[in-house]
N, C-alpha and C positions, 0 to 999 in steps of 0.2 A: 828208157826214158818214160817219165810218168807225168800224167796231166790230172790235176785234182780240181774239181769244181764244187764250191759249196753253195747251197741255197737254203732258204728256210721256207717250208711249206706246211700249212695248217698246224703250226705249233711243233714242228718237227725240224730238226736240223738234218739236211740230206747232203751227203758227201759222195760225189761220183769219182771213182778212181779208174783211170784208163792207162793202159799201156803196161809197163814193167816196173816193179819195184825191186830194186837190187840195193847193194850197199851204198852206192853213191846217191841214188834217188830217195832212199829211205828217209833222208832228212826232210824232204818235201812232205812226206807222209806224216812225219812227226810234227811238223808245223801245222799241217791242216788238222790233225787230231787235237793239238793243243788249243787251236782256235775254235774247233767244233764244240769241244767240251767246255770251253769257257764262255760260249755264246749265251749261256743261260737257259738253254732248252734242256728238259729233262728227257727228251726222246730224241735219239740219233739213229739215223739209218745210214748204212754205208753201201753204196750200189757198186758191186764188183763185176757187173755183167761185162764190163770191157777191160777187166784186169786180166792180162795175159800171162803174167809171171810174177811170182813174189818170192824173194830170198828169205833166208833165216833172218837177216837184218830187218827186213819189212815186217815179218811175223813178230820180231822182238819189239817193234813199235807198238803193236796191239798189246803185247805182254805187259809193257811198261805203264800202260794206262789201266790195267785191270783194277788196281786198288782204288784209283781216283774214281773210276766208273761206280765202283760199288759204295765208296764213302760219300759220294755226291748223290747217290740213289738215281743215277742215269740209267735209262732203259736204252741199251745199244743193241742194234741188230745189223748183221752183215747179210747181204743176199746176193744171189746171182753168180756164186763162184762156179768157174768152169771146172770140170772134173779134174784135171791136172793140178789146178790151184787148191781145190777142195782137199785133195789128197795130201798135199804139203800141210794144210791145216790139221788134218787128221793124225799125220805122223807125229807132229809135236803136241798133240792132244789139245790143241786150241778149240776144236770143235766141242770139247767138254767144258771149256771155260767161257766161251762166247756163244751168244745165241746166233746161229746161222740158219737161214731159211733159203729155199730154192728160188722163190720168186718175190717181186715187189709186193704183190698182193698178200702173200703170207707174212712178209715183214710188217706190213701195215696192220694186219690182223693181230699179230703179236703185240704190237705197240698200243693197239685200241683198248 
């Protein structure tokens, strides 16, 4: 089960993802990404400090938005991945396609 919270802070869209993103809950992640990217902000931070698990379906959501992120010139950064979750991103090469930082402070510095 996943819980996703979106807020707007200092000109940035912040999305906090908690729990597990699997095939059934990836729809919630997809809807949240769609809303976050259409909110009009050019900077998006995704807080994954409470993300315990992500399946290939969840990673597919991020992959499906790569072109939109680039075409709309949106700066998107993911931060706080737990080692097991980060490994899944690395296996599929998403760490090469998305900006991933360890901490919120690093993510904010990247967007500054």
